[in-house]
The first five atom37 places (N, CA, C, CB, O) and aatype in JSON, in Angstrom:
{
  "aatype": [20, 20, 20, 20, 20, 20, 20, 20, 20, 20, 20, 20, 20, 20, 20, 20, 20, 20, 20, 20, 20, 20, 20, 20, 20, 20, 20, 20, 20, 20, 20, 20, 20, 20, 20, 20, 20, 20, 20, 20, 20, 20, 20, 20, 20, 20, 20, 20, 20, 20, 20, 20, 20, 20, 20, 20, 20, 20, 20, 20, 20, 20, 20, 20, 20, 20, 20, 20, 20, 20, 20, 20, 20, 20, 20, 20, 20, 20, 20, 20, 20, 20, 20, 20, 20, 20, 20, 20, 20, 20, 20, 20, 20, 20, 20, 20, 20, 20, 20, 20, 20, 20, 20, 20, 20, 20, 20, 20, 20, 20, 20, 20, 20, 20, 20, 20, 20, 20, 20, 20, 20, 20, 20, 20, 20, 20, 20, 20, 20, 20, 20, 20, 20, 20, 20, 20, 20, 20, 20],
  "atom_mask": [
    [1, 1, 1, 1, 1],
    [1, 1, 1, 1, 1],
    [1, 1, 1, 1, 1],
    [1, 1, 1, 1, 1],
    [1, 1, 1, 1, 1],
    [1, 1, 1, 1, 1],
    [1, 1, 1, 1, 1],
    [1, 1, 1, 1, 1],
    [1, 1, 1, 1, 1],
    [1, 1, 1, 1, 1],
    [1, 1, 1, 1, 1],
    [1, 1, 1, 1, 1],
    [1, 1, 1, 1, 1],
    [1, 1, 1, 1, 1],
    [1, 1, 1, 1, 1],
    [1, 1, 1, 1, 1],
    [1, 1, 1, 1, 1],
    [1, 1, 1, 1, 1],
    [1, 1, 1, 1, 1],
    [1, 1, 1, 1, 1],
    [1, 1, 1, 1, 1],
    [1, 1, 1, 1, 1],
    [1, 1, 1, 1, 1],
    [1, 1, 1, 1, 1],
    [1, 1, 1, 1, 1],
    [1, 1, 1, 1, 1],
    [1, 1, 1, 1, 1],
    [1, 1, 1, 1, 1],
    [1, 1, 1, 1, 1],
    [1, 1, 1, 1, 1],
    [1, 1, 1, 1, 1],
    [1, 1, 1, 1, 1],
    [1, 1, 1, 1, 1],
    [1, 1, 1, 1, 1],
    [1, 1, 1, 1, 1],
    [1, 1, 1, 1, 1],
    [1, 1, 1, 1, 1],
    [1, 1, 1, 1, 1],
    [1, 1, 1, 1, 1],
    [1, 1, 1, 1, 1],
    [1, 1, 1, 1, 1],
    [1, 1, 1, 1, 1],
    [1, 1, 1, 1, 1],
    [1, 1, 1, 1, 1],
    [1, 1, 1, 1, 1],
    [1, 1, 1, 1, 1],
    [1, 1, 1, 1, 1],
    [1, 1, 1, 1, 1],
    [1, 1, 1, 1, 1],
    [1, 1, 1, 1, 1],
    [1, 1, 1, 1, 1],
    [1, 1, 1, 1, 1],
    [1, 1, 1, 1, 1],
    [1, 1, 1, 1, 1],
    [1, 1, 1, 1, 1],
    [1, 1, 1, 1, 1],
    [1, 1, 1, 1, 1],
    [1, 1, 1, 1, 1],
    [1, 1, 1, 1, 1],
    [1, 1, 1, 1, 1],
    [1, 1, 1, 1, 1],
    [1, 1, 1, 1, 1],
    [1, 1, 1, 1, 1],
    [1, 1, 1, 1, 1],
    [1, 1, 1, 1, 1],
    [1, 1, 1, 1, 1],
    [1, 1, 1, 1, 1],
    [1, 1, 1, 1, 1],
    [1, 1, 1, 1, 1],
    [1, 1, 1, 1, 1],
    [1, 1, 1, 1, 1],
    [1, 1, 1, 1, 1],
    [1, 1, 1, 1, 1],
    [1, 1, 1, 1, 1],
    [1, 1, 1, 1, 1],
    [1, 1, 1, 1, 1],
    [1, 1, 1, 1, 1],
    [1, 1, 1, 1, 1],
    [1, 1, 1, 1, 1],
    [1, 1, 1, 1, 1],
    [1, 1, 1, 1, 1],
    [1, 1, 1, 1, 1],
    [1, 1, 1, 1, 1],
    [1, 1, 1, 1, 1],
    [1, 1, 1, 1, 1],
    [1, 1, 1, 1, 1],
    [1, 1, 1, 1, 1],
    [1, 1, 1, 1, 1],
    [1, 1, 1, 1, 1],
    [1, 1, 1, 1, 1],
    [1, 1, 1, 1, 1],
    [1, 1, 1, 1, 1],
    [1, 1, 1, 1, 1],
    [1, 1, 1, 1, 1],
    [1, 1, 1, 1, 1],
    [1, 1, 1, 1, 1],
    [1, 1, 1, 1, 1],
    [1, 1, 1, 1, 1],
    [1, 1, 1, 1, 1],
    [1, 1, 1, 1, 1],
    [1, 1, 1, 1, 1],
    [1, 1, 1, 1, 1],
    [1, 1, 1, 1, 1],
    [1, 1, 1, 1, 1],
    [1, 1, 1, 1, 1],
    [1, 1, 1, 1, 1],
    [1, 1, 1, 1, 1],
    [1, 1, 1, 1, 1],
    [1, 1, 1, 1, 1],
    [1, 1, 1, 1, 1],
    [1, 1, 1, 1, 1],
    [1, 1, 1, 1, 1],
    [1, 1, 1, 1, 1],
    [1, 1, 1, 1, 1],
    [1, 1, 1, 1, 1],
    [1, 1, 1, 1, 1],
    [1, 1, 1, 1, 1],
    [1, 1, 1, 1, 1],
    [1, 1, 1, 1, 1],
    [1, 1, 1, 1, 1],
    [1, 1, 1, 1, 1],
    [1, 1, 1, 1, 1],
    [1, 1, 1, 1, 1],
    [1, 1, 1, 1, 1],
    [1, 1, 1, 1, 1],
    [1, 1, 1, 1, 1],
    [1, 1, 1, 1, 1],
    [1, 1, 1, 1, 1],
    [1, 1, 1, 1, 1],
    [1, 1, 1, 1, 1],
    [1, 1, 1, 1, 1],
    [1, 1, 1, 1, 1],
    [1, 1, 1, 1, 1],
    [1, 1, 1, 1, 1],
    [1, 1, 1, 1, 1],
    [1, 1, 1, 1, 1],
    [1, 1, 1, 1, 1],
    [1, 1, 1, 1, 1],
    [1, 1, 1, 1, 1]
  ],
  "atom_positions": [
    [[16.76, -25.88, 60.1], [16.55, -26.47, 58.81], [15.09, -26.61, 58.44], [17.2, -27.8, 58.76], [14.69, -26.46, 57.29]],
    [[14.28, -26.91, 59.5], [12.89, -27.08, 59.25], [12.24, -25.76, 58.78], [12.21, -27.6, 60.49], [11.33, -25.79, 57.95]],
    [[12.68, -24.65, 59.29], [12.15, -23.34, 58.84], [12.51, -23.08, 57.41], [12.68, -22.2, 59.73], [11.67, -22.62, 56.64]],
    [[13.76, -23.36, 57.01], [14.18, -23.18, 55.67], [13.38, -24.07, 54.7], [15.66, -23.47, 55.56], [13.02, -23.66, 53.6]],
    [[13.11, -25.28, 55.14], [12.32, -26.22, 54.33], [10.88, -25.68, 54.16], [12.32, -27.65, 54.99], [10.28, -25.79, 53.09]],
    [[10.34, -25.11, 55.23], [9.0, -24.55, 55.12], [8.98, -23.33, 54.17], [8.46, -24.16, 56.52], [8.04, -23.15, 53.39]],
    [[10.02, -22.5, 54.25], [10.09, -21.36, 53.34], [10.21, -21.82, 51.88], [11.27, -20.46, 53.7], [9.61, -21.22, 50.99]],
    [[11.0, -22.87, 51.65], [11.1, -23.4, 50.3], [9.78, -23.94, 49.83], [12.16, -24.49, 50.22], [9.39, -23.72, 48.69]],
    [[9.09, -24.65, 50.69], [7.78, -25.23, 50.32], [6.81, -24.11, 50.02], [7.22, -26.14, 51.46], [6.09, -24.18, 49.02]],
    [[6.76, -23.11, 50.85], [5.86, -21.96, 50.61], [6.25, -21.23, 49.33], [5.89, -20.96, 51.82], [5.39, -20.86, 48.53]],
    [[7.53, -21.04, 49.13], [7.97, -20.36, 47.88], [7.62, -21.12, 46.66], [9.45, -20.14, 47.9], [7.14, -20.54, 45.68]],
    [[7.85, -22.45, 46.67], [7.49, -23.26, 45.51], [5.98, -23.29, 45.3], [8.02, -24.68, 45.67], [5.5, -23.32, 44.16]],
    [[5.25, -23.29, 46.39], [3.75, -23.28, 46.26], [3.3, -21.98, 45.62], [3.03, -23.46, 47.66], [2.46, -21.99, 44.72]],
    [[3.87, -20.86, 46.06], [3.51, -19.58, 45.46], [3.9, -19.52, 44.0], [4.17, -18.44, 46.21], [3.13, -19.06, 43.15]],
    [[5.12, -19.99, 43.7], [5.54, -19.99, 42.29], [4.66, -20.83, 41.42], [6.93, -20.47, 42.17], [4.31, -20.43, 40.31]],
    [[4.3, -22.04, 41.92], [3.4, -22.9, 41.16], [2.04, -22.24, 40.98], [3.24, -24.25, 41.87], [1.46, -22.3, 39.89]],
    [[1.54, -21.61, 42.03], [0.27, -20.93, 41.96], [0.3, -19.8, 40.9], [-0.1, -20.36, 43.34], [-0.65, -19.63, 40.14]],
    [[1.39, -19.06, 40.86], [1.51, -17.95, 39.9], [1.58, -18.52, 38.5], [2.76, -17.08, 40.19], [0.94, -17.98, 37.6]],
    [[2.34, -19.59, 38.29], [2.44, -20.18, 36.94], [1.08, -20.73, 36.47], [3.5, -21.31, 36.92], [0.7, -20.6, 35.31]],
    [[0.36, -21.35, 37.41], [-0.96, -21.88, 37.07], [-1.92, -20.74, 36.73], [-1.51, -22.72, 38.24], [-2.71, -20.84, 35.78]],
    [[-1.85, -19.67, 37.49], [-2.71, -18.51, 37.22], [-2.38, -17.93, 35.83], [-2.53, -17.41, 38.32], [-3.29, -17.57, 35.08]],
    [[-1.11, -17.84, 35.49], [-0.69, -17.29, 34.2], [-1.19, -18.12, 33.08], [0.81, -17.18, 34.12], [-1.47, -17.6, 32.0]],
    [[-1.31, -19.41, 33.29], [-1.75, -20.32, 32.21], [-3.21, -20.65, 32.31], [-0.94, -21.59, 32.24], [-3.67, -21.62, 31.71]],
    [[-3.93, -19.88, 33.02], [-5.37, -20.14, 33.18], [-6.12, -19.96, 31.85], [-5.97, -19.2, 34.26], [-5.56, -19.41, 30.9]],
    [[-7.32, -20.4, 31.8], [-8.14, -20.31, 30.6], [-8.37, -18.85, 30.23], [-9.48, -21.04, 30.82], [-8.43, -18.51, 29.04]],
    [[-8.51, -18.0, 31.21], [-8.76, -16.59, 30.94], [-7.57, -15.96, 30.2], [-9.04, -15.82, 32.27], [-7.75, -15.2, 29.25]],
    [[-6.4, -16.28, 30.62], [-5.2, -15.74, 29.98], [-5.1, -16.27, 28.55], [-3.93, -16.11, 30.78], [-4.72, -15.54, 27.64]],
    [[-5.45, -17.54, 28.36], [-5.42, -18.09, 27.02], [-6.44, -17.41, 26.12], [-5.67, -19.58, 27.06], [-6.16, -17.13, 24.96]],
    [[-7.62, -17.15, 26.67], [-8.68, -16.47, 25.88], [-8.24, -15.06, 25.47], [-10.0, -16.38, 26.7], [-8.48, -14.63, 24.34]],
    [[-7.6, -14.34, 26.39], [-7.14, -13.0, 26.08], [-6.1, -13.05, 24.97], [-6.56, -12.33, 27.33], [-6.11, -12.22, 24.06]],
    [[-5.22, -14.02, 25.05], [-4.19, -14.15, 24.01], [-4.85, -14.48, 22.66], [-3.16, -15.25, 24.4], [-4.47, -13.94, 21.62]],
    [[-5.83, -15.35, 22.69], [-6.52, -15.7, 21.42], [-7.25, -14.49, 20.86], [-7.55, -16.88, 21.63], [-7.24, -14.27, 19.65]],
    [[-7.87, -13.69, 21.71], [-8.57, -12.48, 21.27], [-7.57, -11.53, 20.62], [-9.29, -11.79, 22.47], [-7.85, -10.95, 19.58]],
    [[-6.4, -11.38, 21.24], [-5.41, -10.44, 20.67], [-4.95, -10.93, 19.29], [-4.18, -10.28, 21.63], [-4.77, -10.14, 18.36]],
    [[-4.76, -12.24, 19.17], [-4.36, -12.81, 17.88], [-5.47, -12.58, 16.86], [-4.04, -14.34, 18.02], [-5.19, -12.2, 15.73]],
    [[-6.72, -12.81, 17.25], [-7.83, -12.58, 16.31], [-7.9, -11.12, 15.87], [-9.16, -13.01, 16.94], [-8.12, -10.83, 14.7]],
    [[-7.73, -10.19, 16.81], [-7.74, -8.76, 16.48], [-6.6, -8.43, 15.5], [-7.62, -7.9, 17.76], [-6.81, -7.7, 14.53]],
    [[-5.44, -8.95, 15.74], [-4.33, -8.69, 14.82], [-4.6, -9.24, 13.44], [-3.06, -9.28, 15.35], [-4.28, -8.59, 12.44]],
    [[-5.19, -10.41, 13.36], [-5.52, -11.0, 12.06], [-6.58, -10.17, 11.34], [-6.01, -12.46, 12.22], [-6.49, -9.99, 10.13]],
    [[-7.56, -9.66, 12.06], [-8.6, -8.81, 11.46], [-8.0, -7.54, 10.95], [-9.72, -8.5, 12.46], [-8.35, -7.09, 9.86]],
    [[-7.08, -6.91, 11.73], [-6.4, -5.7, 11.28], [-5.59, -5.92, 10.03], [-5.52, -5.16, 12.36], [-5.6, -5.08, 9.13]],
    [[-4.87, -7.07, 9.97], [-4.08, -7.36, 8.78], [-4.97, -7.62, 7.58], [-3.17, -8.56, 9.03], [-4.64, -7.23, 6.46]],
    [[-6.08, -8.28, 7.8], [-7.0, -8.53, 6.69], [-7.62, -7.24, 6.2], [-8.1, -9.5, 7.1], [-7.76, -7.06, 4.99]],
    [[-7.98, -6.34, 7.07], [-8.51, -5.06, 6.69], [-7.46, -4.23, 5.93], [-8.99, -4.31, 7.92], [-7.79, -3.57, 4.95]],
    [[-6.22, -4.27, 6.38], [-5.17, -3.55, 5.68], [-4.95, -4.13, 4.29], [-3.88, -3.59, 6.49], [-4.75, -3.39, 3.32]],
    [[-4.99, -5.46, 4.2], [-4.86, -6.08, 2.86], [-6.01, -5.74, 1.96], [-4.76, -7.59, 2.99], [-5.82, -5.48, 0.78]],
    [[-7.23, -5.74, 2.51], [-8.38, -5.41, 1.69], [-8.31, -3.94, 1.22], [-9.67, -5.66, 2.48], [-8.67, -3.66, 0.08]],
    [[-7.86, -3.03, 2.06], [-7.72, -1.65, 1.67], [-6.69, -1.48, 0.55], [-7.33, -0.82, 2.87], [-6.91, -0.73, -0.4]],
    [[-5.56, -2.19, 0.68], [-4.53, -2.12, -0.36], [-5.07, -2.68, -1.65], [-3.27, -2.88, 0.06], [-4.83, -2.1, -2.7]],
    [[-5.8, -3.8, -1.6], [-6.4, -4.35, -2.84], [-7.42, -3.42, -3.45], [-7.06, -5.68, -2.57], [-7.51, -3.33, -4.67]],
    [[-8.18, -2.75, -2.62], [-9.18, -1.81, -3.11], [-8.47, -0.61, -3.8], [-10.09, -1.31, -1.94], [-8.91, -0.16, -4.86]],
    [[-7.39, -0.11, -3.19], [-6.66, 0.98, -3.78], [-6.03, 0.56, -5.13], [-5.58, 1.46, -2.81], [-6.06, 1.32, -6.1]],
    [[-5.48, -0.65, -5.16], [-4.87, -1.17, -6.38], [-5.95, -1.33, -7.47], [-4.15, -2.52, -6.09], [-5.72, -0.97, -8.63]],
    [[-7.1, -1.88, -7.12], [-8.18, -2.07, -8.07], [-8.67, -0.74, -8.62], [-9.33, -2.83, -7.41], [-8.93, -0.63, -9.82]],
    [[-8.81, 0.27, -7.75], [-9.24, 1.58, -8.2], [-8.23, 2.19, -9.16], [-9.46, 2.51, -7.0], [-8.59, 2.77, -10.19]],
    [[-6.95, 2.05, -8.81], [-5.9, 2.57, -9.68], [-5.87, 1.85, -11.03], [-4.55, 2.44, -9.0], [-5.71, 2.49, -12.07]],
    [[-6.02, 0.55, -11.01], [-6.01, -0.21, -12.24], [-7.2, 0.19, -13.12], [-6.03, -1.71, -11.94], [-7.06, 0.33, -14.33]],
    [[-8.36, 0.36, -12.52], [-9.52, 0.81, -13.27], [-9.31, 2.21, -13.83], [-10.76, 0.79, -12.39], [-9.68, 2.48, -14.97]],
    [[-8.71, 3.09, -13.04], [-8.42, 4.46, -13.51], [-7.46, 4.41, -14.7], [-7.81, 5.33, -12.37], [-7.65, 5.14, -15.67]],
    [[-6.45, 3.57, -14.64], [-5.5, 3.45, -15.78], [-6.21, 2.92, -17.01], [-4.31, 2.51, -15.41], [-6.01, 3.44, -18.11]],
    [[-7.03, 1.88, -16.85], [-7.72, 1.3, -17.99], [-8.7, 2.3, -18.62], [-8.46, 0.03, -17.57], [-8.84, 2.34, -19.84]],
    [[-9.36, 3.09, -17.81], [-10.27, 4.09, -18.3], [-9.53, 5.17, -19.13], [-11.01, 4.73, -17.11], [-10.0, 5.59, -20.18]],
    [[-8.39, 5.56, -18.64], [-7.64, 6.59, -19.32], [-6.91, 6.04, -20.54], [-6.66, 7.22, -18.36], [-6.72, 6.78, -21.51]],
    [[-6.5, 4.79, -20.53], [-5.85, 4.19, -21.68], [-6.79, 4.21, -22.91], [-5.42, 2.75, -21.34], [-6.35, 4.4, -24.04]],
    [[-8.07, 4.01, -22.66], [-9.03, 4.03, -23.7], [-9.17, 5.4, -24.37], [-10.33, 3.6, -23.17], [-9.68, 5.5, -25.49]],
    [[-8.71, 6.45, -23.69], [-8.82, 7.82, -24.2], [-7.52, 8.26, -24.94], [-9.12, 8.79, -23.03], [-7.35, 9.45, -25.2]],
    [[-6.66, 7.37, -25.26], [-5.37, 7.77, -25.87], [-5.51, 8.48, -27.19], [-4.49, 6.56, -26.07], [-4.63, 9.26, -27.57]],
    [[-6.58, 8.25, -27.91], [-6.8, 8.9, -29.21], [-7.44, 10.26, -29.09], [-7.65, 8.04, -30.09], [-7.42, 11.03, -30.06]],
    [[-8.02, 10.6, -27.95], [-8.74, 11.86, -27.82], [-8.2, 12.82, -26.77], [-10.13, 11.58, -27.52], [-8.65, 13.96, -26.68]],
    [[-7.25, 12.37, -25.98], [-6.76, 13.18, -24.86], [-5.98, 14.38, -25.39], [-5.86, 12.34, -23.91], [-5.24, 14.3, -26.38]],
    [[-6.17, 15.51, -24.7], [-5.41, 16.73, -25.07], [-4.1, 16.76, -24.25], [-6.27, 18.04, -24.8], [-3.91, 15.97, -23.33]],
    [[-3.23, 17.68, -24.63], [-1.94, 17.8, -23.95], [-2.13, 18.16, -22.49], [-1.07, 18.84, -24.64], [-1.46, 17.6, -21.63]],
    [[-3.04, 19.1, -22.2], [-3.29, 19.47, -20.8], [-3.84, 18.32, -20.0], [-4.24, 20.61, -20.73], [-3.41, 18.09, -18.87]],
    [[-4.8, 17.59, -20.58], [-5.36, 16.44, -19.88], [-4.29, 15.4, -19.63], [-6.52, 15.84, -20.69], [-4.23, 14.79, -18.56]],
    [[-3.44, 15.2, -20.63], [-2.36, 14.23, -20.48], [-1.42, 14.6, -19.33], [-1.57, 14.11, -21.79], [-1.04, 13.75, -18.53]],
    [[-1.05, 15.86, -19.25], [-0.19, 16.33, -18.16], [-0.82, 16.04, -16.78], [0.08, 17.85, -18.32], [-0.15, 15.54, -15.87]],
    [[-2.11, 16.36, -16.65], [-2.81, 16.08, -15.41], [-2.85, 14.57, -15.13], [-4.24, 16.65, -15.47], [-2.62, 14.13, -14.0]],
    [[-3.14, 13.79, -16.17], [-3.21, 12.33, -15.96], [-1.82, 11.79, -15.57], [-3.73, 11.62, -17.24], [-1.72, 10.92, -14.71]],
    [[-0.78, 12.28, -16.2], [0.58, 11.77, -15.89], [0.95, 12.14, -14.46], [1.64, 12.34, -16.9], [1.55, 11.32, -13.75]],
    [[0.62, 13.35, -14.01], [0.91, 13.75, -12.63], [0.15, 12.84, -11.68], [0.53, 15.24, -12.38], [0.72, 12.37, -10.7]],
    [[-1.12, 12.59, -11.94], [-1.95, 11.73, -11.09], [-1.37, 10.31, -11.11], [-3.45, 11.72, -11.57], [-1.25, 9.68, -10.06]],
    [[-1.01, 9.8, -12.27], [-0.43, 8.46, -12.37], [0.81, 8.35, -11.51], [-0.1, 8.13, -13.82], [0.97, 7.4, -10.74]],
    [[1.71, 9.34, -11.66], [2.98, 9.26, -10.9], [2.74, 9.3, -9.4], [3.92, 10.43, -11.3], [3.4, 8.58, -8.64]],
    [[1.8, 10.12, -8.96], [1.5, 10.2, -7.54], [0.92, 8.87, -6.99], [0.52, 11.36, -7.28], [1.35, 8.35, -5.96]],
    [[-0.07, 8.36, -7.72], [-0.73, 7.17, -7.25], [0.19, 5.92, -7.39], [-2.04, 6.97, -8.03], [0.14, 5.03, -6.54]],
    [[0.98, 5.87, -8.41], [1.86, 4.72, -8.57], [2.97, 4.7, -7.51], [2.46, 4.72, -9.98], [3.4, 3.64, -7.06]],
    [[3.42, 5.9, -7.13], [4.44, 5.99, -6.06], [3.85, 5.48, -4.75], [4.96, 7.46, -5.9], [4.54, 4.8, -3.99]],
    [[2.6, 5.82, -4.48], [1.96, 5.32, -3.23], [1.85, 3.82, -3.24], [0.56, 5.93, -3.04], [2.13, 3.16, -2.24]],
    [[1.44, 3.28, -4.37], [1.3, 1.82, -4.44], [2.66, 1.1, -4.45], [0.5, 1.44, -5.68], [2.81, 0.03, -3.86]],
    [[3.64, 1.7, -5.13], [4.95, 1.12, -5.16], [5.59, 1.04, -3.78], [5.82, 1.9, -6.1], [6.39, 0.14, -3.51]],
    [[5.26, 1.97, -2.9], [5.77, 1.97, -1.54], [5.27, 0.75, -0.78], [5.36, 3.25, -0.82], [5.93, 0.3, 0.15]],
    [[4.13, 0.22, -1.14], [3.56, -0.92, -0.42], [3.74, -2.25, -1.18], [2.08, -0.67, -0.15], [3.22, -3.28, -0.77]],
    [[4.49, -2.2, -2.28], [4.59, -3.38, -3.13], [5.36, -4.53, -2.48], [5.25, -3.01, -4.43], [5.27, -5.67, -2.95]],
    [[6.1, -4.28, -1.45], [6.89, -5.37, -0.8], [5.96, -6.37, -0.12], [7.89, -4.77, 0.25], [6.39, -7.49, 0.17]],
    [[4.74, -6.02, 0.14], [3.82, -6.94, 0.82], [2.9, -7.69, -0.17], [2.96, -6.15, 1.83], [2.05, -8.47, 0.25]],
    [[3.05, -7.45, -1.46], [2.16, -8.05, -2.44], [2.54, -9.53, -2.7], [2.21, -7.23, -3.76], [3.68, -9.97, -2.54]],
    [[1.5, -10.26, -3.1], [1.73, -11.61, -3.52], [2.11, -11.61, -5.02], [0.46, -12.49, -3.25], [2.1, -10.56, -5.67]],
    [[2.45, -12.78, -5.55], [2.93, -12.88, -6.91], [1.88, -12.43, -7.93], [3.36, -14.29, -7.21], [2.21, -11.75, -8.9]],
    [[0.66, -12.79, -7.72], [-0.44, -12.42, -8.66], [-0.6, -10.9, -8.71], [-1.8, -13.08, -8.22], [-0.75, -10.33, -9.8]],
    [[-0.56, -10.25, -7.58], [-0.71, -8.81, -7.54], [0.47, -8.13, -8.25], [-0.81, -8.33, -6.08], [0.28, -7.12, -8.94]],
    [[1.68, -8.68, -8.09], [2.83, -8.13, -8.81], [2.64, -8.23, -10.31], [4.12, -8.86, -8.4], [2.93, -7.29, -11.04]],
    [[2.13, -9.4, -10.78], [1.91, -9.53, -12.22], [0.88, -8.5, -12.71], [1.45, -10.95, -12.56], [1.07, -7.89, -13.76]],
    [[-0.21, -8.33, -11.93], [-1.21, -7.35, -12.33], [-0.63, -5.93, -12.31], [-2.44, -7.45, -11.39], [-0.99, -5.1, -13.14]],
    [[0.26, -5.67, -11.39], [0.9, -4.34, -11.3], [1.75, -4.13, -12.54], [1.77, -4.21, -10.0], [1.7, -3.05, -13.13]],
    [[2.53, -5.1, -12.95], [3.37, -5.0, -14.14], [2.5, -4.82, -15.38], [4.28, -6.25, -14.29], [2.85, -4.04, -16.27]],
    [[1.38, -5.52, -15.46], [0.48, -5.37, -16.59], [-0.11, -3.96, -16.61], [-0.63, -6.42, -16.55], [-0.23, -3.37, -17.68]],
    [[-0.47, -3.41, -15.47], [-1.02, -2.07, -15.39], [0.02, -1.05, -15.83], [-1.5, -1.76, -13.97], [-0.29, -0.12, -16.57]],
    [[1.28, -1.23, -15.37], [2.35, -0.31, -15.79], [2.61, -0.39, -17.3], [3.64, -0.62, -15.02], [2.88, 0.62, -17.94]],
    [[2.52, -1.6, -17.84], [2.73, -1.78, -19.28], [1.6, -1.1, -20.07], [2.8, -3.3, -19.63], [1.83, -0.5, -21.12]],
    [[0.38, -1.21, -19.56], [-0.75, -0.5, -20.21], [-0.53, 0.99, -20.22], [-2.06, -0.82, -19.49], [-0.76, 1.66, -21.23]],
    [[-0.08, 1.51, -19.07], [0.17, 2.95, -19.01], [1.26, 3.39, -19.97], [0.53, 3.36, -17.61], [1.15, 4.42, -20.63]],
    [[2.34, 2.58, -20.02], [3.45, 2.92, -20.94], [2.96, 2.93, -22.38], [4.63, 1.91, -20.79], [3.35, 3.8, -23.17]],
    [[2.13, 2.0, -22.73], [1.55, 1.95, -24.08], [0.7, 3.2, -24.34], [0.68, 0.67, -24.26], [0.76, 3.79, -25.41]],
    [[-0.08, 3.58, -23.33], [-0.89, 4.8, -23.44], [0.02, 6.05, -23.67], [-1.76, 4.98, -22.15], [-0.24, 6.87, -24.55]],
    [[1.07, 6.15, -22.85], [1.99, 7.26, -23.01], [2.61, 7.29, -24.42], [3.1, 7.18, -21.96], [2.7, 8.35, -25.05]],
    [[3.03, 6.13, -24.9], [3.66, 6.08, -26.21], [2.65, 6.51, -27.31], [4.2, 4.64, -26.48], [3.02, 7.23, -28.23]],
    [[1.41, 6.09, -27.2], [0.41, 6.47, -28.2], [0.16, 7.99, -28.16], [-0.91, 5.7, -27.97], [0.09, 8.64, -29.2]],
    [[0.02, 8.54, -26.97], [-0.26, 9.96, -26.83], [0.97, 10.74, -27.33], [-0.6, 10.32, -25.34], [0.79, 11.74, -28.03]],
    [[2.17, 10.35, -27.01], [3.35, 11.1, -27.44], [3.55, 10.96, -28.96], [4.62, 10.6, -26.69], [4.03, 11.89, -29.6]],
    [[3.18, 9.82, -29.53], [3.26, 9.68, -30.96], [2.26, 10.65, -31.63], [2.98, 8.23, -31.38], [2.58, 11.29, -32.63]],
    [[1.09, 10.73, -31.06], [0.06, 11.57, -31.65], [0.31, 13.08, -31.42], [-1.28, 11.18, -31.09], [0.14, 13.88, -32.34]],
    [[0.71, 13.44, -30.21], [0.9, 14.87, -29.86], [2.32, 15.34, -29.85], [0.32, 15.13, -28.55], [2.56, 16.55, -29.73]],
    [[3.27, 14.45, -29.98], [4.66, 14.82, -29.85], [5.1, 14.78, -28.42], [4.89, 16.17, -30.43], [4.3, 14.47, -27.53]],
    [[6.35, 15.08, -28.17], [6.85, 15.06, -26.75], [6.2, 16.19, -25.97], [8.42, 15.2, -26.69], [6.24, 17.35, -26.39]],
    [[5.61, 15.85, -24.86], [4.89, 16.79, -24.03], [5.7, 16.99, -22.76], [3.46, 16.29, -23.72], [5.88, 16.05, -21.99]],
    [[6.17, 18.19, -22.52], [6.87, 18.51, -21.29], [5.87, 18.97, -20.23], [7.93, 19.59, -21.53], [4.74, 19.36, -20.54]],
    [[6.29, 18.91, -18.99], [5.39, 19.32, -17.91], [5.09, 20.82, -17.91], [5.98, 18.93, -16.57], [4.02, 21.24, -17.47]],
    [[6.02, 21.62, -18.4], [5.86, 23.04, -18.32], [5.84, 23.62, -19.75], [6.99, 23.67, -17.45], [6.77, 23.4, -20.52]],
    [[4.81, 24.34, -20.08], [4.77, 25.1, -21.31], [5.11, 26.54, -21.03], [3.4, 25.0, -21.98], [4.43, 27.21, -20.26]],
    [[6.17, 27.01, -21.66], [6.59, 28.38, -21.46], [6.37, 29.1, -22.77], [8.09, 28.46, -21.0], [6.85, 28.68, -23.82]],
    [[5.65, 30.18, -22.7], [5.4, 30.99, -23.88], [6.11, 32.3, -23.67], [3.88, 31.19, -24.13], [5.6, 33.19, -22.98]],
    [[7.27, 32.42, -24.25], [8.11, 33.62, -24.06], [8.18, 34.36, -25.39], [9.55, 33.24, -23.53], [8.43, 33.78, -26.45]],
    [[7.95, 35.65, -25.29], [8.03, 36.52, -26.47], [9.47, 37.09, -26.46], [6.89, 37.71, -26.44], [9.76, 38.03, -25.72]],
    [[10.34, 36.53, -27.28], [11.72, 36.94, -27.32], [11.94, 38.23, -28.12], [12.55, 35.84, -27.91], [12.98, 38.87, -28.0]],
    [[10.97, 38.59, -28.92], [11.11, 39.8, -29.74], [10.34, 40.95, -29.13], [10.62, 39.55, -31.16], [9.87, 41.83, -29.85]],
    [[10.22, 40.96, -27.86], [9.49, 41.98, -27.15], [10.24, 43.32, -27.21], [9.25, 41.55, -25.71], [11.44, 43.37, -26.93]],
    [[9.55, 44.39, -27.57], [10.18, 45.67, -27.7], [10.35, 46.37, -26.36], [9.41, 46.53, -28.63], [11.34, 47.06, -26.15]],
    [[9.4, 46.19, -25.48], [9.44, 46.93, -24.19], [10.02, 46.02, -23.1], [7.99, 47.43, -23.77], [9.36, 45.13, -22.58]],
    [[11.28, 46.29, -22.78], [11.92, 45.47, -21.76], [11.98, 46.18, -20.48], [13.29, 45.06, -22.18], [12.49, 45.65, -19.49]]
  ]
}
């Protein structure tokens, strides 16, 4: 019995030592550093998303001002660029706060207003212009 008791005592001592080691100051510092690194990465990702959104919003505002002078070809290029960039931002919209969502809706409304002005001025513009000579003699 005495041997079993000594084994239990040694086992409990080792277990206690392992638990104390796991909870040491060094382990706590490592955990805190990992948390800090994760927070920095999230902040950087948020800053990058905000920067992309701000650039896109500025791009939309700049182009909206050109609604009276834009040509059909320029409009097609702008629409393609708008669709590409808005799809990229829309994919990340689930992480936005309420203010960013409102700004996004305002940006989309500005773009829709721009499209309406351009289409009123130039007519309906399709993506593909096909110039086919149907009265061609040499087939």
